[in-house]
N, C-alpha and C positions, 0 to 999 in steps of 0.2 A: 351181377347187379342185384342189390337188395330191393325187394318190392316193399312198398310202404304198407304198414299194417292198416287193415280196415278198422276204422273207428266203430266202436260198439254204439248202437243207437240208444241203448238204455242208459249209458253213462253212470251217473251216481247210484242208480238203483242196483247196479252190480256190486256195490259196496255191501249191500245187505242181502245178497242172494246166497243162501246157504247150500245150494246144490253143488255137489262135487268138491266140497271143502273138507279138509281134515279138521282135527280137533283145534289146532291153532287158528284156522280160519274162522271157526265158530267163536273162538275167544276174541278175535278182532271185531267180529260183527257185534257181539255183546258189548264190547268196549265202546264201539261207536254209538250204539243205542244208549248206553248208560251216559255217555258224554252229552248227547243231545238232551236226554231227560234231565240231567243235572243242570244244564244251561237253562232250560225252560223253568225248572224249579227256582233257580236263582232269581230270575226276573219276577216270577210270581211272589217269591218271598220278599223281595225288595218292595214290590207294589203293596203287599199287605202291611209291611212294616211302616211304609209311608202313611198309611191310613191311621196308624197309632198316634201320629203327631196331632190328630184332630181332637184329642181330648179323651176324658174317661169313658164317655159313651161309646166312642170308637173302639176303645180297649175291650169293653164288655161285649161288643158285637164281634170283635176279633176272637175272643175266647169262645163264644158260642159257636162261631163258625169252625174254629179249630177242633171242636169236639164232635163235629159231624162225621159219620162213618166213612164217607168218601174221602174226607181230608185225612183221617187216621190211616186209611188204606194208602193214600198218596204218600204219607210220611213213611210208611213201611217200604214203599217203592224207592223212596229217596235213600233210606238206609241200605237197601239192597244195592242200588246203583252206586252209592258212595263207597261202600265196602268193596264191591267188585272192581269198580274203576280204579280205586286207590291201590289195591293189592295187585291188580293186573298191570297197572302202571309200573309197579316195582318189578314185576316179572319181565315186562318188556325192557325196562332199563337193564336188568341183569343180562338179558339176551343181547342187548346192544353192546354191552361191554364184553360179551363172549363168555360170561361166567356160567350161565344157565342153559346154554344152547343144547348140550347133550341131553338134558333132562327137562326140556321145556314143556313137554306133555305132562309130566308129573307135576311140574310147577303150576300148570294151568289147573290140574285137578286139585292141587293144594289151595289155590286161589278160590276155586268153587267151594271147597270144604270150609275154608275160613269164612267165606261169605255166608254160607248156610248156618254155621255155628253162631256167627255174629248176629245174623238175622233172628235166629231163635232167641238169643239172649235179649236183644232189643225188644222182640215181640212179647216175651214174657214180662219184661219190665213195663212195656206200654199197656198191655191188655190185662195182666193179672195183678200187678202191684199198684196200679193207680185207679 
């Protein structure tokens, strides 16, 4: 007779627990965090864009706010999350179709590398060219 599994009292927190995970597990944790961050960003972005409908003064305030260091840092986090989440989603899709299963660790490292290179390119454009 099968004994029922004991439910873990931590529940959803286990989704983000890195202990005892392999590289792929870390990839999924970061994917979940990037998804949450991008969702929060979407709502903040829509809220700020809604303020622009209030006229030219609101636009000037928006531009002044967008130039604040904390906002620029947040934009870099959005770039990192978007690049990672997008490319990792492609990796997951390839794994789901059985294409990349034998090399999924290498694909995850490639996702991290592409994210790093893309972040550097965006960072240079954001901070040095403007």
